[in-house]
N, C-alpha and C positions, 0 to 999 in steps of 0.2 A: 342795594345791589353790591356784590363784592367788587372792590376796586382792584383791577387786574394789575399785577406786577410781573413782568417777564422773569421767569426763573433762570436768570443768567448764570448763576453759580452752577446749576445742574447742567445747563447747556454747554458751558465751557468745559466742565468735567468730561462730558462725552466727546466733545470736539478735540480737546487737547490730550486727554489721558486714556480714554477707552478706545477710540477709533482713530486717533492721530490723523485728523483731517489735513493737517499741514504737510505731513509726509505723503499722504494720499494724493494731495493736489500736486506736489512736486513730482511724484512718479508719473502723473498723467500729463505733465507739462502745463498745468493750469497756473502759470506764474502770476497772473493778475490776482488770484485768490491768496494774497499774502496774509500773514497774521494780522497786519494792520488793517487790511481790508475786511477780514472776517470780524475783527473787533468793532470796526466802524458800523458794519451791518447790524451786529448785535446791539450796540449801544443806541444808535440812531433809530433802528427799527423798534426797539423797546420804547423809546420816547414817543414815537408816533402812535404806537398801539396803546400805550398807557394814557397819553394825554389827549389824543384825538378820537380814537375809535372806541375805547372803553366807555367814556362818558355818553356815547350815543347808543349803547347797547340796550339799556332799559327803555329809554325814550323811543327808540326805534320799534321795540316790541309793543309798546303801548299805542303808538300812533299807527303803525303798519303802513302798507302801501295804499295809495289811493287810485281808484279806477274810475275814469269818466269817459265813456263813449270811445273806448279804444286807447285812451291816453293813460299812462301809468306814471304816477309821481311818487318818488321815494320819500321816506320820512325826512323831517327837517335835519339838516346837517350832513346827510349822506352824500349829496352831490358835491358839497364843498370839501368834504373829507376826501372824496375821490380825486378832485382837482389837486388837492395838496399831495396826495399819494403819487399822482402822475408827475407833478412838478418836481417832486423829490427824486425822481428816477427809479422808484421802486418797481414799477410795472415791468421794466425790461431787464431786471437783474440777471436772470439766467437765459435771456433771449439771444438769438444769433446776432452778432455785431454787423453782419451783412445787411440786416434790416433795422438797425438802430439800437440793438440790445447791447448789454454790457458783456455778454458772453461768459459770465461767471458760472461755476458748476451748479448743476441742478440741486445738489444738496444744500447750498446756501439759500436757494429759492425756497426750499421746503422748511428750512429753519425760520425764515421770515414768515412763511405761511402759517407756521404753528403759532407765532405771536399774534398774527392777524386773527386767526380763527378763535384763539382763546379770549381775545379782547372783544370780538364782535363777530359771531358766526354768520349772521345774516349779511352783514356788509361784505365779508370775505367771499361770499358766493359770487359777487359781480366780477372781480378780477380773476377769481378761481376758474370760472367757466371759460373766460377769455384765454387763459393759458392753455386750456385743453384744446380749444379751437386752433390756436396758433400751432400747437404740436402736430395736429392732424394735417393742416395745410402745409407745414414745413416738410413733413414726411412724405406726403402724397400729391401735393399740388404741382402744377406745371410752373415753369419759371415765370411765366406771365402772371399766374395766380399769386405766386409768392410776392412778386414785386407790387402787385395791385393791392394786396390785403395786409401783408405782414408788417410793412412799415407803419401803417396806421394803427394796427392792433398793438404792436410793440410800444408805440408812443402813448397808447391809452386814449387816442382820439376816437377810436372805434372799440367796441367790445364784441364778444362772440358768444354763441350758444351751441348746444347740440340738441337736435330735435329728433327724438327716436320714436317714442311710443305713441299709441293712440288709444282712445277710450275703450276699444273692444279687445285689445291684444295684450296689454301689460308687457311682460318680459318676452312673450312669444312674438318676436318681431317678424317672423315669417308671415304673420297675418295682416301686416300693414296694408292699408288701402290707398295711401297717398301715391299719386301717379305723376310721372314726368314725361311729357310728350316732346320729342325732338322738334326743333324749329329750323327754319331755313338758314338762319344766321349762325347755327351751331350751338345755340343756347337751348334750354328746355323750359317748357311751361309746367310749373309744379302746382298741383292741385290736391288739397287734402287738409286735414285738421290734426294738429299735434297737441298733446296735453302734457302737463307737468313740466313745462319748459322754464327752468330757472333762469332769471334775468332775461326773459324773452322780450320784455318791453320795459323801458324805464327812461328816466330823464338825465342819466349820468354821463352819456356820451352822445356824440353827434350822429353815430350810425351804429347799427347792430348787424353783425354778420352771422347768419344762421347756417349751420351745417345740418342738412335735412336728409333723412333716409326716405327713399321713394323707389317705386318700381317703374321700369320702362315698359312700353306696351307689349313687347315680345319677351318679357322677362320670364325665366323659369319660375315654377311655383316654390314657395317657401323661402328660406333664408338665402338660397343660392341665387335668388332673383332680385336682391336688394342692391341699389346703387346709392352713392352719396353725392349730394349737390350743395354747392355754395349758393345761398339765396340771401342777398343783402337787403336790408330794410330800405336803404336808398341806393340807387345805382351808383357805382364808383365813378363812372365816366360823366354822366349828366347830372347827378345829384337828385334826379327825380325819384319820387316815392314808388316803391315796388308794390305789387299786389299781395302784401302780407300784412295782416292786421291782428291785433290782440282782441279776442272775443270776450275774455273775462280773466280775472285772477282768482286763484283759489283762496278760500278762507280756511286757514290751517291751524293746527294745534300749536305749532311753534314756528321758528324762523320767519316770523310775520313780516319782518322788514325786507325779506327777500321776495321779489316778485316772482310768483310761480304762475305761469300763464298758459292759457289756451291760445294757440296761434292758428289762424286760418289762412291758408295759401290758396288764392283764387287765380290760378294761371300765372303765378308769380314767376318772373324770369330768374332762372337758375343756371348754374354751370357745373357740369360733371367734374368731380374730383376723383382722381384715380381711375381704375378700369370700370367699365360697365359690369354690373352684377357682382362687383367685388366690394360693395359698400361697407359690409361688416368688417372686412379686413382693415379698411381705412378708419372706420369708426373706433375700432378697438385700440388704435393708438391714442385716441382721445379718451376712451373709456378707461383704459388702464391708468392714465394720468388722473382721471376723476376718481377711480377707486382708491388709489393711494391717498388722494386728498380727502376723500370721505372717511377713510380709516383714521386719518389724523384728526378728524372732527371729534371722534370719540375721546382722543387724548385732550383736545382743546377744551371741550366742555367739562371734562373731568378735572383738568387743571384749574379752571375757573371755580368749579364747585369746591375743590379741595382748599383753595385759598380762602374762600368764604367760611368753610367749615372749621378750619384750624383756628382761625381768629375767634370765631364764636365759641368754640370749645374751651379756649383759654379764658374767655371773658364771662361766660355764662356760669352763674353759681346755682348749684342744685344738689342737695343731699350731701352727706359726708362720705368720704372714702370708706370702703369696707375694712380697711386696715387702720383706720384712725384718721382724724382730721389732718388735712394737708395745708389748710389755710385757716388755722384756729382764730385768727384775728378777724375773719369774715363770717358772715351769717351761714355760709355753706361753702363747699369746695367747688372749684371750677370743674365742669363735667369731664374734662380731659383726664381726670384721675380715675374714672370708672372704666373697668375692663371692656364693657361692650362698646363704649364710645371709642376706646383705643382700637378695638377690632375694626370698627368702621373706618377710622382715620388711617390705620395701617393698610387696610385693603385698598383704600383710595391711593395712598402714597405708593404702594407696591405696583399697582396697575399703571398709574400715571408714569412713574419713572421707568418701569419696564417697557411700556408702550413707546415712550420717547426714545429709548434705546433701539427698539425695533424700527422706528421711523428713521433714525439716523443710520442704522445698519443698512436698511433698504436704500436710503438716499445715496450712500456710497456706491452701491451696485448700479444705480442709475448713472452716476458719474462714469463708472468704468465702462458701462455699455455704450455710452455716447462718446467718450473721449479717448479711450485706450487705443493705442496703435497696435496692440497685440490681439490678433484675431481670436486666439484661444481664450484669452482673458475676457474678451467681449462676450464670447459665446457662453462661458461659464457664468458670467454676470447675468446674461439674459435668461439662462435656465433657472438660476436662483430667483430672479425676479418673477418669472412665470409661476414658480412654486409659491413664493411668498405673497404675491399680490392678493389673492383671495383671502389668505389668512390675515393680512394687514387690514383688509376692508372689514371682514366679519368679526374676527376676534377683538380688534380694537374698538369697534363700535358697540359690540355686545358688552364688553367690560367697561367701556366708557359710560354706557347707560347705567350699568350697575353702580359705577362710581358716583354719578350725579344723583342717583336715588339715595345712596348713602349720605351724600352731602345734605340733601333735604332732610333726611332722617335725623342727622345730628342736631338740626335746629328744632326738632320736635314739631309742635304745632306751628311755630313761627315759620318753619320751612315751607308750609303749605300756603302761606300768605304772600301775596304778590310783592309787597314792599321790601322784603328781604332779598328778593332776586333769585333765590335758589330754585323755585318752581319753574322759572323761565329756563334755566339751564337744563332741567330735566325735560321740559317740553322741546327745547331746541335739539337735545340729544336724541330724542325718540325717532326722528326721521332717518338718522344715519344708518341704522340696520335695514332700512327699507329701500332707499333709492340707490341708483347706480348698480342695480341688480341686488335683490334681496339677499340676506345672509344665507338663506337656504339655497339660492342659486349659486352663491359663491362656494358653498360647501360641495355642491354637485360638481362644480368646475374643478375644485381642488382634487376631490377623490376620483371622480370619473374621468376627467380629461387629463389633468396634470399628473396624478400619481399612477393610477391604473393604466391610463392611456399611454404613458411613457414606459410601461412595464417596470415602474418603480425607479426609473433613472433619475427623475427630478427629485424624488425623496432622498435617494442615496447621495445626491450632490450635497444635501444639507447634513444628513446624518454622518457623513464622513468628516465634515468640519467639526461636529460635536465630538465625534470619537477621538479625533486628534487632540482636541482641547482637553478632554478628560484624561487621555493618556499622559499628556504633558503636566497635568496638575493632580494626578492621582494621590500624591503624597503631600499635598499642600497642608501645612501644619494646622491651620484653622478651619479649612473648608473641605477636607478630604471626604467627610461623611456626605456632604451635599454633592460633591463631585461623583461619588459612587452612586448616589441616588439618580443623578442625571444620566450616568452611563447605563444604568439598568433600564431606565425608561427609554433611552435611545435605542437599545437593543429590542425592547418590547414593541417599539414603534414599527419596526420592520415586520415582526411576527404578526402583529395585529393587521397590518396591511395585507399580508399574505392570506390571512384567514378571510378577510372581506373579499379579496380577489377570487379565492376559490369558491366562496359561497355565491358570488355574483355570476360565475360561469354557469351555475345551475338556475339561478333566479336573479334577473337584473334588478328587481326591487330591493335586493340587499344593498345596493349602492345608495339608493335614495334613503333607505332606512338608517344607514350608518353615517351618512355624510356630515350632518351638523355636529354630532358628537365626535366624529373623527377630526373635524376641523378644530374644535375647541381643545381636544386632546393634544393636537399638534401645537396649537398656540401656547398652551401652558408649558410644553417642553421647550419651545423656542425661547419663551421668556425666562425659563430657568437657566438656560445657557447664557443669555444676556445678563441676567442678574449675577451669575458667577463672574463673568467678565468685569462687571462693575465692582463687585466686592473685592476682587484681586487688585484692580486699579486703585481702589479707594485706600488700600493699605499703604500705598506709596505717597499719600497726600500729607502735606504739612499740617493741614487743618484737621486736628484730632477729632473735633466734634462732628465735622462733615463725614469723616471716615467712620466714626461710631454709628452715625445715623444710617449710612449705607449698609454696613454690616448687619445691623439690627433688622433693617427692612428686608435684606436678603434672607436672613434667618426666618423671619416671619413668612416670607413667600414660600420657602421650602417646607415649613411645618404646617402652615394653615391654608395655603392656596394650591400649591402643587399637588397635594393629595386628591384634589378634585379629578385628576386624571383617572383615578381608579373607578369613579362613578361613570365617567364618559366611556371608559373601556368596557365596563360591564354593559352599558347600554348598547354599544356597538355589537358586542358579542351576543346580545339577546336576539338579534336578527330581525327580520321583517314580519314574521308570522303574527306577533302580537299587535302589529300595526294594521295589517291588511286583512285579518280574519273576520273582523266585524263588518257585515254588509252595510252599505251606505244608508239604506233605509232605516237601520236600527239606531243610528246615532241620535235621533230625536226622541227615542223612547227612554 
């Protein structure tokens, strides 16, 4: 199994040189996020992830979670690691001080989450879901609900979940059958069954607070009739067990140490959060948090895979270089001398470092949306977040899966063998394009709701940023050719959007047919912008080798990965007819 080492050099480069986190925090008045505090989080967080979580990654996968008559036990070491995590104060890094948190910016919480997810994806699911539940309660709960739940959740004494889908409905939540019947004391009796509930039952905390989507007896049909309820495993006041039980846990391809549960609610006592029939609005606070976290899982598994692949490629001897022996004193050359291995490693490096930049760029927007005193700045950040969130989730998980597959391929046959750990990373990465809304759903959200639904406003908010950047760097001595390439694509982005919009006015299927390719096209352009920002910042570094690596990887991205936009554009322009003309009954012939 690869031994995870936090990429602190690259993290600091983004924090200090590309995005200037310190100036960003000062402008927002986040004085507690001092350079010393940021460094402490990086250093101590890295130690915890490298020394505590990473050693549990393979053993947790092999052991998995245990289910016995409704009781779920996590793999050996998980509970103890969680206790150490809580004791170290990590759980409340970005939480509200009013409820026991440290009140640091969300971007620092995401930096920590990257290290956690890279070292042990399954373990990271438990605190990750809790943070989402905390955000929903904080945004939509009553003062009584906040005081009842947030202190315990922030302290890590309790954990949280989100209970959305059911066996028959998948993403179509308007079909849910779970019901909530009003009671005389103001509570609700919640009855139904939820599936795919991550961290729905486990032994790591004293209580689990479920956020459950259900319908009231008089609810309108469809998604307009969904409400959100807080349903604790144990009642907060009496400590008595509520009528919610785990019916089973899923036997999964990957993330086996994360308990994915079927939860049965049998008249369980719940409490309405937010307004009746407005549950999806409340849940999206949690879902957007989860989608950003899920997108980052693509980066996390990709980073772990790259670390294993680069070490193996330098150690493994096989064949001679096509241009002559590079290690004549050895029986063969290390495989890193071969162009195809370089292609895979550079693809991994380019996506990982580009996706990390996208994560940190988005994290700064979260800070601004939550902390800025400038209403216009908050709105601009929220608009950019609305545009970027589906791209972060889908592009980063699709490319993260590609990266983990390349990592396994670098190992050849050994990559397919469990002992090396690379196949686990590929298995763990496979779920990320599926959950928290499949990547096809993210693409529909991006193109249909965010771009066309805003008449292009949200897209223009980002393309203006790119245009200003290109104008400012058009004559850059080393990078002007790449800047010109980005500027051209940035202009074509708007033209392509208009074509899809015009076609969709005649045939709505055009949106569905174009969506995934449109999202990937968008993601490649966004990473091109971020790679140029990194390349320019790298030229000011004293570390010549670090700068050289950044510039070479940027050049690779523009020459070998960014051209994929041409394929995605051609697919978008091909329209829906070639997809929809074949009758369903003829697919099997």
